[in-house]
N, C-alpha and C positions, 0 to 999 in steps of 0.2 A: 504494500500500500504506500503510494507516494505521499509525501508531505504536502501540506496546503501550499507552501511556497512553490513547489514544483508544479502542482496543478494550476496555480494562478498564471504560470508562464508557458503552459503546454500549448495553448492556442497559438498557432503561427510558428511554432518551434520545429526544428528538424529533430526528430526522435528516431533512434535506432535501438534495436535489441539484439543481444547476443554478444558474448565476450569478445570475439575477434574483431567485429566491426566497431564495437564500442571503444576498444583500445585504439584502433586505427583512427577513428574520428576524434578522440580526445587528444591524441598525439598531434594530429593535423592542426587542431585548434591551438594547442600550446605553441606549435611551431609558427603558425600564422600570427600569433600575438607577440612573438619574439621571446618566448619563455623556454626554458630547458624542457626537452621532450620527455624526460623521465620524472617529472615533478609529481605525477599522480600514479604511482605504481600499485594500483588497486588490483584485486584478484576477482575472478568470477563475476565480471561486470555484467549485469542484466539489462541495464538501460543507460544510454547517454542521450542528453538533450541539450540543444543550444537554441535560444531564441535571439536571433541577431537584432531584432527590433528593440528588445529590452536589455540585451547584453548579459542575460542570465544563462548560466550553464549548470548542468547537474550530471552526476554519475551515481548510479545505484548498483551496489554489489550484493551478491547472494549471501555473503557472510555478514555477521553482525558488525565485525570490525576486523581490520587487518593492521598489524604493526609491521613497519618496514624500517630497517636500519640502513641509512646511507653510509656505506663503509668508509668512503674517503674523508668524511667529516665526523664519523662516529656519532651520528645523530639519529635517534629513534623517533619515528613519526607514526601516529595512529590515525587511520582513516576509518570513519564510521560507515555504517551501512549506506548512508546518503551523504554525499559531498556536494555542496552547492557554492556558487560564487558568481559575482558580477565581473565581467571581463572587459578590459579595454587594452589597447596596445601596450605591451610590456607589463601588464598588471592583472592580478586576480584580487578582488577586494570583497568585503563583506562575506568572507568565506565561512561556511559552517561545515562541521564534521571532520575537521583536521586539528590534531593536537600534537605538540612536541614535548618531549620529556626534558626538563631542565632541573637538575639537582633533586631528583626524586619526585618532582611535581609535574603534572600534566597541564600544560598551558595551551589554550585555544589559539590557533593561528588565524588571524583575521585578515591579513593581507600579505601577498607575495608580489614583489616587483623587481624589475631589472632597472637599476638606477640609470637615469639619462646619461649617456656618454660613457657608461661602463657595462657593455653587453656581456662581459666576462664574469660579472658578479650578479648574485641574487640576494635580495634582502627579504627576511621574514619578520613580520611584525605580529606580536601577540596582543590579546585583549587587554593585558596589563600595561601596554605601552612600550614594553621592551622590544628591541629589534636586534637582529644579528645578520651579518652579511657573510656569504660564503662564495667560493668559486663556483661558477655555473657548471663546470665540468663534473662536479660531484653529483649532479642531477641529470646526467646523460642517461639515455635509455639503457637499462640493464645494470645500473649502478646500485 
């Protein structure tokens, strides 16, 4: 059952179902936005949607949540059953469903962006206002 946020953006959205096509479409969107292609390493994706009119995108996975460790930066990230965000060039904002582990605490990631003039960097901002910048190569596909 999709959340109310997803349902409110479904009209006019491009929606695909099935893990392979969902992965392909999400990677294509990240690439189009100038973001690292491995930023959303979710598993068993059942639905991907993108409403270009509102800038809203979503991914729904079959599992309740998936944890992924980006080895190059030793950072563990948790992806909920539903991940949503508003997108614009170089940025995912108002993100839901993504958390990062910092000193034994799980913090919600609310924004991810590539700083202007620094395409080799990616900055993550949490709901507490903390942010951290990493090399974009750490988020390449398969990392």
